[in-house]
Each structure stands twice: as C-alpha cells, then as structure tokens.
MARTORDO-59498 format. One line per 2 residues: their letters; for each residue x, y, z of C-alpha. Coordinates in Angstrom, 3 decimals, always signed. Each point is the difference from the previous one (the first is absolute). Example, Ala and Ser with C-alpha at 12.3 -4.5 7.8 and 13.67 -1.06 7.14 Angstrom:
residues 2
AS) +12.300 -4.500 +7.800 | +1.370 +3.440 -0.660
***
This chain:
residues 336
MQ) -17.095 +28.838 -34.127 | -3.283 -0.597 +1.856
EK) -2.679 -1.780 -1.995 | -3.038 +2.144 -0.718
SE) -3.076 -1.181 +1.897 | -3.407 -0.414 -1.607
FK) -1.561 +1.313 +3.220 | -0.820 +3.639 +0.464
AF) -0.403 +1.699 +3.364 | -3.594 +0.564 +1.041
NP) +0.405 +3.480 +1.455 | -2.167 +0.294 +3.177
DE) -0.900 +3.544 -1.076 | -1.613 -1.437 -3.145
YE) -1.059 -3.457 +1.211 | -1.951 +0.054 +3.250
VV) -1.119 -2.994 +2.090 | -3.715 +0.499 +0.648
MQ) -1.164 -3.336 +1.423 | +0.415 -3.758 -0.075
AI) -2.187 -2.323 -2.051 | -0.409 -3.662 -0.915
GP) +1.228 -0.834 -3.509 | -1.378 -2.484 -2.542
ER) +2.178 -2.772 +1.433 | -1.411 +0.778 +3.501
GK) +3.261 +1.515 +1.232 | +0.222 +3.303 +1.852
HY) +1.514 +2.928 -1.919 | +0.699 +3.671 +0.490
VL) -2.074 +2.216 -2.272 | +2.073 +2.787 -1.553
HN) -1.399 +3.172 -1.507 | +2.008 +1.228 -2.974
KK) -0.895 +3.651 +0.525 | +1.527 +1.193 -3.249
AG) -1.947 -2.492 -2.121 | -3.063 +0.005 +2.260
KY) -0.011 -3.829 +0.237 | -0.072 -2.592 +2.763
GL) +1.902 -3.264 +0.051 | +0.746 -3.062 +2.133
LY) +3.623 -0.439 +1.083 | +1.406 -3.531 -0.445
NK) +3.246 +0.093 +1.934 | +2.966 -2.292 +0.689
KS) -0.695 -2.131 +3.081 | +3.258 -1.872 +0.640
TD) +3.558 -0.297 -1.260 | -0.802 -2.722 -2.560
DA) -3.404 +1.366 -0.953 | -0.301 +1.172 -3.611
SF) -3.793 -0.134 -0.263 | -0.161 +3.800 +0.016
YT) +1.076 -0.182 -3.656 | -2.968 -2.118 -1.078
PY) -2.767 +2.655 -0.284 | +2.319 +2.101 -2.142
LM) +1.034 -2.980 -2.120 | -3.641 -0.961 -0.492
HI) -0.664 +3.595 -1.103 | +2.829 -0.165 -2.576
IG) -1.101 -3.366 -1.399 | -3.685 +0.922 +0.062
KK) +0.550 +3.187 -1.985 | +1.876 -1.937 -2.705
CG) -2.810 -2.582 -0.160 | -2.824 +2.548 -0.111
IN) -1.428 -0.921 +3.422 | -1.596 +2.711 +2.139
VP) +2.421 -0.057 +2.936 | +0.430 +2.845 +2.510
ET) +2.659 +2.643 -0.522 | +2.991 -0.823 +2.216
EL) +3.364 +1.566 +0.784 | +3.111 -1.026 +1.940
GF) +1.547 +2.068 +2.759 | +1.509 +0.382 +3.449
YL) -2.189 +1.445 +2.711 | +0.955 +1.081 +3.515
IN) -2.870 -0.706 +2.385 | +0.715 +1.793 +3.259
DI) -2.354 -1.990 +2.226 | +0.694 -3.444 -1.444
NK) +0.236 -3.042 +2.279 | +3.756 -0.506 -0.271
TT) -0.120 -3.600 +1.207 | -1.126 -1.053 -3.478
YR) +3.148 +1.055 -1.845 | +3.421 +1.532 +0.568
DS) -1.027 +3.621 -0.468 | -2.822 +2.229 -1.181
FF) +1.116 +0.283 -3.617 | -1.990 -2.456 -2.053
ES) +0.493 -1.090 -3.565 | -3.598 +0.090 -1.169
SL) -2.506 -0.198 -2.796 | -2.685 +2.665 +0.168
VY) -3.194 -1.341 -1.590 | -2.493 +2.707 -0.922
TG) -3.582 -0.946 +0.775 | -1.714 +2.693 -2.069
ID) -2.336 +0.689 +2.927 | +0.165 +2.745 +2.617
PI) -0.386 -1.976 +3.262 | -1.190 +3.025 +1.942
FG) -2.281 +1.914 -2.342 | -1.156 -2.861 -2.230
SN) -3.154 -0.636 +2.058 | -2.158 -0.259 -3.119
VS) +2.184 -2.859 -1.229 | -0.780 -3.570 +1.050
HA) +1.756 -3.261 -0.773 | -1.467 -3.433 -0.565
AE) +2.463 -2.724 +0.958 | -0.007 -3.556 -1.386
DV) -2.217 -1.384 +2.786 | -2.642 +2.672 -0.603
IE) +0.118 -0.461 -3.783 | -0.291 -3.780 +0.240
GT) -2.696 +0.141 +2.697 | -2.117 +2.394 -2.056
YL) +0.365 -2.173 -3.090 | -1.088 -3.160 +1.836
TE) -2.838 +1.724 +1.867 | -1.494 +1.520 -3.145
NE) +0.572 -3.020 -2.289 | -1.714 -3.177 +1.167
QA) +1.479 -2.125 -2.785 | +3.542 +1.045 +0.918
AK) -0.752 -0.590 +3.684 | -1.327 -3.499 -0.781
RR) +3.188 -0.861 -1.936 | +2.048 +1.277 +2.914
RE) -1.900 -2.192 +2.482 | +0.434 -3.053 -2.217
QD) +3.749 +0.604 -0.259 | +0.574 +1.154 +3.572
RG) +0.722 -3.360 +1.629 | +3.721 -0.624 +0.075
RV) +0.792 +3.457 -1.395 | +3.656 +0.849 +0.626
QK) +0.069 +3.458 -1.538 | -2.327 +2.813 +0.791
MN) -0.883 +0.960 -3.549 | -0.068 -1.718 -3.376
FE) +1.314 +1.858 -3.016 | -3.473 +0.394 -1.538
EY) -1.338 +1.374 +3.291 | +2.754 +2.602 +0.028
VE) -0.765 +1.130 -3.567 | -3.789 -0.170 -0.002
SN) -0.557 +1.476 +3.479 | +2.111 +3.048 -0.862
VY) -1.744 +0.467 -3.360 | -3.397 -0.285 +1.709
YL) +0.916 +2.585 +2.644 | +1.420 +2.455 -2.541
VS) -3.153 -0.183 -2.118 | -2.545 -0.035 +2.838
RG) +1.689 +2.928 +1.810 | +1.104 +1.874 -3.099
SK) -0.732 +3.446 -1.350 | -3.111 -1.144 -1.865
PK) -2.713 -2.698 +0.211 | +1.179 -3.578 -0.584
HE) -1.948 -0.485 -3.207 | +1.753 +2.960 -1.620
YS) +3.438 -1.651 +0.071 | +0.953 -1.376 -3.386
KT) +1.668 -3.367 -0.544 | +3.138 +1.876 -1.069
EV) +0.121 +1.882 +3.311 | -0.508 -3.171 +2.045
DK) +2.600 -1.879 -2.051 | +2.490 +2.805 +0.681
MR) -0.557 -0.380 +3.767 | +0.451 -3.765 -0.222
QE) +3.182 +0.424 -2.065 | +1.594 +2.310 +2.556
LI) -0.726 -2.425 +2.826 | +1.548 -2.891 -1.934
DR) +2.995 +2.169 -0.955 | +0.617 +0.698 +3.679
AM) -0.341 -3.603 +1.117 | +2.375 -1.292 -2.672
FG) +2.463 +2.790 +0.795 | -0.024 -1.054 +3.659
LK) +0.354 -3.663 -0.931 | +2.976 +0.790 -2.227
LG) +1.789 +1.715 +2.893 | -1.073 -2.499 +2.655
IH) -1.845 +2.633 +2.011 | -3.445 +0.608 +1.432
GK) -1.560 +3.272 -1.049 | -2.737 +2.115 +1.528
TN) -2.878 +1.076 -2.207 | -2.392 +2.294 +1.851
ID) -2.798 +2.053 -1.481 | -0.154 +3.723 +0.728
MY) -3.296 +1.862 +0.103 | -0.853 +3.663 +0.228
DH) -3.164 +0.789 +1.961 | -0.678 -3.767 +0.042
KN) -0.227 -0.272 -3.782 | +2.169 +0.492 -3.119
AT) +1.912 -3.200 +0.795 | +3.458 -0.312 -1.552
LS) +2.869 -2.430 +0.496 | +2.711 +1.353 +2.254
PY) +3.612 -0.503 -1.126 | +1.404 -3.502 +0.391
YL) +1.868 +0.028 +3.322 | +2.573 -2.500 +1.189
AS) -1.736 -2.019 +2.749 | +2.713 -2.553 +0.824
HN) +3.291 +0.718 +1.729 | +1.996 -2.764 -1.704
MF) +0.405 +1.178 -3.605 | +3.159 -1.722 -1.276
LM) +0.575 -1.005 +3.669 | +1.802 +3.277 +0.627
GI) -0.973 +0.023 +3.666 | +1.767 -3.306 +0.785
NN) +3.476 -0.140 +1.501 | +3.057 -0.576 -2.167
EW) +0.914 -3.368 +1.539 | -3.316 -1.569 -1.047
IE) +0.168 +1.649 -3.422 | +3.481 -1.345 -0.713
KT) -0.914 -3.556 +1.065 | -3.136 +0.056 -2.152
LE) +1.921 +1.238 -3.036 | +2.156 -3.149 +0.215
KS) -3.032 -2.229 -0.697 | -0.580 -1.715 -3.314
DE) -2.624 +1.498 -2.312 | -2.616 -2.582 +1.027
EF) +0.663 +0.443 +3.729 | +0.018 +3.752 -0.426
KQ) -3.353 -0.086 -1.807 | -1.544 -2.096 +2.777
SM) +1.292 +2.447 +2.606 | -1.456 +2.943 -1.881
EY) -3.427 -1.648 -0.336 | -0.005 -0.083 +3.797
EL) +1.468 +3.454 +0.604 | -1.961 +1.790 -2.743
KT) -3.436 -1.612 +0.200 | -2.547 +1.013 -2.618
QY) -2.598 +2.569 +1.030 | -3.088 -1.603 -1.547
GV) -1.397 -3.502 -0.216 | -1.580 -1.986 -2.804
PY) -3.199 -2.080 +0.262 | -0.476 -1.926 +2.215
NY) +2.784 +1.562 +1.971 | +1.033 -3.094 +1.966
TV) +3.707 +0.711 -0.356 | +2.063 +3.128 -0.523
PT) +0.707 +0.092 -3.753 | +3.529 +0.410 -1.244
SE) +0.724 +3.085 -2.063 | -0.131 -2.096 -3.190
QL) -3.349 -1.538 +0.960 | -1.552 +3.379 +0.755
LA) +1.363 +1.548 -3.195 | -1.303 -2.927 -2.091
HI) -3.409 +0.439 +1.635 | -0.045 +3.712 -0.865
FE) +0.748 -0.818 -3.642 | -2.739 -2.625 +0.005
RY) -2.621 +2.199 +1.668 | +0.838 +3.398 -1.555
PD) +2.051 -0.828 -3.142 | -0.232 +3.330 -1.849
QA) +0.677 +2.153 +3.047 | +2.786 -2.323 +1.152
ER) +1.759 +0.235 -3.355 | -0.088 +3.798 +0.096
AY) +1.160 +0.014 +3.615 | +2.858 -2.374 -0.848
KK) +1.353 +2.425 -2.578 | -0.185 +2.810 +2.545
VT) +1.684 -1.690 +2.936 | +2.807 -1.492 -2.090
AF) +1.015 +3.458 -1.275 | +2.426 +0.274 +2.928
TL) +2.765 -2.521 -0.607 | +2.714 -1.686 +2.034
ED) +2.510 +2.344 -1.622 | -2.108 +2.981 +1.087
LE) -0.008 -1.264 +3.586 | +3.738 -0.609 -0.010
AE) +0.636 +3.547 -1.234 | -2.360 +1.451 +2.621
LA) +1.490 -1.931 +2.910 | +3.497 +1.056 -1.056
TY) -0.917 +3.573 +1.004 | -1.034 -0.997 +3.554
TH) +3.050 +0.871 +2.071 | -1.537 -1.121 +3.318
LD) -0.998 -3.450 -1.258 | +2.505 -2.815 +0.580
ES) +0.985 -2.489 -2.693 | -1.765 -2.948 +1.638
HK) -3.383 +1.723 -0.113 | +0.641 +1.106 -3.585
KM) +0.764 -3.590 -1.023 | -3.140 -1.228 +1.774
AL) -2.184 +2.579 -1.742 | +1.421 -0.922 -3.402
RI) -0.389 -3.741 +0.581 | -3.636 +0.333 +1.120
FE) -0.800 +2.270 -2.943 | +1.674 -2.380 -2.470
MR) -1.854 -2.971 +1.481 | -3.384 +1.718 -0.348
EK) +0.904 +1.223 -3.494 | +0.638 -3.600 -1.095
EF) -3.260 -1.150 +1.596 | -1.949 +2.693 -1.841
QK) +1.661 -0.930 -3.294 | -0.797 -3.687 +0.538
VY) -3.691 +0.588 +0.785 | -0.390 +2.478 -2.858
KE) +1.563 -2.465 -2.438 | -2.405 -2.704 +1.174
YQ) -2.919 +2.402 -0.395 | +1.023 +0.883 -3.561
KS) +0.378 -3.701 -0.825 | -3.496 -0.810 +1.270
KS) -1.411 +3.036 -1.788 | +1.458 -1.152 -3.337
KE) -1.862 -3.326 +0.338 | -3.417 +1.669 +0.256
***
C-alpha cells in the first residue's frame, strides 16, 4: 500500500504563476496566485536530490503557530511549472512550501515596506545619542547589528511612523511592540535561524510589523547533502556543538560586538538586558517540545532519516542551552 503524502497538488487552474520575486533570504522564487483564496505566495521548491530545505518554511510555520509567533501562513504541495529551467532538477514537479506574503504584488501600490537597513538608518539618523553609541562601538564590529539596536530601532520606527503621533503611544503599547520583537528573536535563536522582520506601511504611515519570515536557508541544515549530515551526526556532543556554532551563527551581536556571540552568550545577554520580556518569551518559545518535533517530522514522507536525526539533535541541543541559561537567570534573580 502506497504511503499517503503530506503534499497536495497545486492545480495550475487554481494556482497561477504571475511573476518571480526575491524572498527574505535573497533567493529568487516564483510568485503563485491562489485564485480561489485570493492570496499570493512565494514558492520554496526542491533544488536538488538531497535538498530538503523546501520543508523549512512550512516547519517554521507549524512551530511558530504553536509558540504564538506571527509567522506567515504556509502550505505544502507539488507544482508543475511549465517553463521551468530543467537543468536545476530532474523534472518540473517540485516539492514545495508556498509561503503567503499577505500582500498583492501587483495591486498593492499603496503598500510600502521598510527593510532592516532602512529601519536602522532612520533610527540612527534621527537619534544622535544612538548614533554616537554606534560610532563608539563600530571599530572591530563583526556583526552588523547589536541586539539592542534591533529592538530599539524597530520600536522607534513603529512609533514614529505609526497611526498616531508619537506622544500618544502609551507605555503599554510600546512594551507590547518590544515584547513581540524579543519573542521573534528568541524564537529564531531557539531554532538556529535568521528571521526577517520588516515593517509594512499603508500610504507611508500606519506602520505594523510584517510576519516573521524565514531569512536563512539552513534551518536544521536541511539543504546540506546526506554524506555531510551523516558524518556530522557521528561527532561527540562537544564537537557537534562547536560545528553548530559555526554553521548556525547568531543573528545579532552584543556590545561591543568584537566576536560573534554563541547562542548561549546572546541568550544570556537578552535575559540581562530585557529580563521581564525574555522570561515571557522563554515560556512562549519552549511551548514546542522535542517530542512535538519528533511527531511532526514523522509525518514528512519526503524527508530522509538523516535529516530528521539532524533536526532533532539541533533542536535538543538548543533546548538544553535554553534550559541552562534560564536556570542561571532564575538563580541570579533569587539572589537579588
């Protein structure tokens, strides 16, 4: 009896290719129009025989929903692209994740997006004190953005380009923005990914955070060939951890940003700098457990066992790191 696939067929009569676009991870994707639902999405398709990275946007969607993170709606399917460049894969049928953007790329002309560079540049231009700190810390900087810069620049942009004057935003409203940004960053850190946080505006105002998109192609290393995966799985826990610190580098730095922080160092810094928000975020992002991941991966019929084992080992490693840092935070808190 043939095993039932988790992929559905994207019927070309219902799902139409309308254009190509650059995704959050700077890769090129087909844009599909789901005519029945009236929605547009980016197609993340299989690129080679060993490639399983097409699963990752969908997996991030599943985990994000369980953790209460605003991630884009995503579905799995096969799509037949008639004019595909067939040198990239064996045929035109692609196992794919379809990530809905929430924006009509053709008729959404009144919608604008502020990317990280714009958000950070605006924050530094309009805040001399922040710009001075940045200049003082800039020499020897190995990462583009510190964690505080990520949080505070986004909060500043949301308030200064919001639906009402800056002075009308209450502390509660600003704290809610800051909490969501920290939730997202800790969610990404837990999974070993980089995420994309843009700000959407309508008629150049009414700024809101866009969903948290996957911006790295190496979640759980699903895009790496099986031979490398199997060799890496043979490593001891300490060797494996060192390999993962290299493969899954943290997205944000810590002052003074002279070296790339490990995941534990960045997490400890978040707890030190934003203790209340970090504690709430911790409870959110740990809602999805190793057992949950194992059960989810068991349903993925096109994912080989080596990649499943790698995903589970990375998740377990980060879960232990989070538990260790949280325990240390609670211990230091009890001494106050």
